[in-house]
N, C-alpha and C positions, 0 to 999 in steps of 0.2 A: 417630227410632224406627222400626226395621225390623219387618215383619210376616213372621211364620213360620208354615208350615202344617205340621202333625205328623200322624201316624197312629197314634193311641194306642186300647187295647182299651177299650171303653165302661166296663168295670168299674173300671178303673184311673182313668178321667177322672172317674168318678161319686165315687170314694174321694177324689181329688185335691181336688174341688170341696167335699166336706163338710169336708176338713182346713182348706182354706183360709178356708172360711165361718166355722169355730171359731176360726182366728186373726186373723180381720178382715183378710186380704189376698186377693189374687187369685191364680189358677192362674198367669197370667203373671208375677207376681212369683216366685213358687216356682221356675218354669221359669228365670227371668233369673237368679236367686241361684245356681241349681244350676250353670248353663252358666258364670257367671262365676266359681265356684269351682273347675270343671274346667279352664277355659281358663287359670287362674293359680293353679295349686296351691301357690304358694310360702307359706311360713309367714307372711311378711309381708303377705299378702293381706289387705285389709281386709273382704273378704266372709268370714264365718264360717259354718260349716254349723250348723243348727238343733240337731242332736244334741250336737256337741261344745260348741257354747254351753250347751246345758242341763246338760251334766256338768262343765263347768269348775269347778274348785276342791273337787269332791266328795271328794279324797282328801287334802285338805291337813292334815285331822286324823287321819289314817289311824295306826294303830299298827303300825309296820313289825315289830316283834318278834313280836307275834301272828301276823302273815303269815307270818314266817319259821318259827314254830312250826308253824303250820298245813301249810305246804309240806313241811317236815321229816317231819310224821306222815303225810301223803298219800303220799309218795314213798319209805317205808320198804321 
């Protein structure tokens, strides 16, 4: 395991620590997950971003005809 020194705004660090604590992980784990995703952006990457993971499947039951009607009305 390598050690990395970063310069980050104090407010960002504070928010990151709260975020990590709420999720029961460390800031180091957050940074490592992010760097792994950036270093290997392929779709087959085993590291998933938290946001994408949280919305996965949210449109599985979406009514496409309703969406098309919405778009038709919006762009008249």
